[in-house]
C-alpha positions as CSV (number, residue, x, y, z in Angstrom):
1,M,5.1,55.4,-34.5
2,N,7.3,54.6,-31.4
3,H,4.5,51.7,-30.6
4,R,6.0,49.9,-33.5
5,Y,9.3,49.5,-31.4
6,R,7.2,48.7,-28.3
7,T,7.8,44.7,-26.8
8,P,5.6,42.6,-25.1
9,L,8.1,42.7,-22.2
10,K,6.2,45.4,-20.7
11,D,3.6,43.5,-20.0
12,V,5.2,40.7,-18.7
13,R,7.0,43.1,-16.2
14,G,6.8,41.7,-12.0
15,L,5.2,38.5,-13.4
16,G,8.4,37.2,-13.3
17,S,10.0,34.3,-11.2
18,A,9.4,34.9,-7.5
19,K,12.8,33.0,-7.0
20,E,11.5,30.2,-5.1
21,G,11.0,27.0,-7.7
22,T,14.4,26.3,-8.2
23,H,15.2,26.3,-4.2
24,H,11.5,23.8,-4.3
25,F,13.3,21.4,-6.9
26,I,16.7,21.1,-5.5
27,V,14.8,20.4,-1.8
28,Q,11.9,17.8,-3.4
29,R,15.3,15.8,-5.2
30,L,17.1,15.5,-2.4
31,T,14.2,14.7,0.3
32,A,14.2,12.1,-2.6
33,I,17.4,11.0,-3.1
34,A,17.3,10.6,1.5
35,L,13.9,8.8,1.3
36,I,15.2,5.9,-1.3
37,F,17.7,4.9,0.9
38,L,15.4,5.5,4.3
39,A,13.0,3.0,2.3
40,C,15.8,1.0,2.0
41,W,16.8,0.9,5.3
42,F,12.4,1.0,6.1
43,L,11.8,-1.7,4.5
44,Y,15.1,-3.9,5.9
45,F,13.9,-3.1,9.6
46,V,10.2,-3.9,9.2
47,V,11.3,-6.7,7.6
48,G,13.3,-7.8,10.4
49,L,10.9,-7.1,13.0
50,L,8.0,-9.3,11.1
51,H,7.6,-12.0,13.3
52,A,8.4,-10.0,16.5
53,D,6.4,-8.5,20.0
54,Y,6.0,-5.4,21.2
55,L,8.6,-6.0,23.3
56,T,11.6,-7.0,20.9
57,A,10.4,-3.7,18.0
58,T,10.4,-1.5,21.2
59,D,13.7,-2.2,22.1
60,A,14.6,-2.2,18.2
61,V,13.4,1.2,17.4
62,A,14.7,2.4,20.9
63,K,18.0,2.0,19.4
64,P,20.6,5.1,18.9
65,W,20.8,4.3,14.4
66,N,17.3,3.2,14.1
67,A,15.4,5.9,16.6
68,T,17.7,8.6,14.2
69,L,17.5,6.7,11.0
70,L,12.8,6.5,12.1
71,V,12.3,10.0,12.3
72,A,15.0,11.2,9.4
73,F,12.6,9.0,7.8
74,L,9.7,9.9,9.1
75,V,10.6,14.6,8.9
76,A,11.6,13.0,4.8
77,M,9.1,11.4,3.8
78,F,6.0,14.3,4.5
79,W,8.9,17.0,3.9
80,H,9.2,15.1,0.2
81,A,5.4,14.8,0.4
82,Q,4.0,18.2,0.7
83,L,6.0,19.7,-1.7
84,G,4.8,16.9,-3.7
85,I,1.1,17.8,-3.2
86,Q,2.5,21.7,-3.5
87,V,3.1,20.8,-6.7
88,V,-0.2,19.2,-7.9
89,I,-3.1,21.7,-6.1
90,E,-0.3,24.6,-7.6
91,D,-1.1,22.9,-11.2
92,Y,-4.4,22.2,-11.0
93,V,-6.3,23.5,-8.8
94,H,-7.2,26.7,-10.1
95,S,-9.3,28.6,-7.2
96,H,-7.0,31.2,-5.5
97,G,-8.9,31.1,-2.3
98,L,-10.0,26.9,-2.9
99,A,-5.5,26.7,-3.9
100,L,-4.3,28.9,-0.7
101,T,-7.1,27.1,1.9
102,A,-5.6,23.6,0.2
103,Q,-1.7,24.2,0.3
104,I,-3.0,25.3,4.6
105,A,-4.0,22.2,5.3
106,V,-1.8,20.8,3.3
107,Y,1.2,21.8,5.2
108,F,-0.4,22.0,9.3
109,I,-1.2,18.3,8.4
110,C,2.2,16.8,7.2
111,I,3.4,19.2,10.4
112,L,0.7,17.1,12.8
113,G,2.7,13.9,11.0
114,A,6.2,14.9,11.6
115,L,5.6,16.0,14.6
116,A,2.7,13.4,16.2
117,S,5.6,10.4,14.7
118,V,8.2,11.8,15.9
119,F,7.8,12.4,19.3
120,A,6.3,8.0,19.4
121,V,9.3,7.7,18.4
122,V,11.1,9.7,20.5
123,R,8.6,8.4,23.1
124,I,9.9,4.8,22.2
125,A,13.6,5.5,22.4
126,L,13.4,7.7,25.9
127,G,11.4,4.1,27.2
128,S,7.9,6.5,28.3
């Protein structure tokens, strides 16, 4: 008799949100908004260097504002890419082991790409 009054809630307790989805959503949107402005600046910057020689290009990158904006663009780009690919893997890779391996690989590839890019900009900016 009591079983008629039980709700399906007992079956889903503990299977709900990990309280990370909203944070992920907000960070992905913030990086997207930042990338709109940074990509516009980057296109303007690259078009300005279209016919420049190597020395002119490195001098332009070495300017503090340009170096700072370029580093911000690179960090936002790799961060946004990692978040986006994470969502794709979560949605379309159904094997737990493969999904975990792919997540770890994407995370480290994005970290490595960001570090290498930022290191290159810093090296140019400091004149080494």
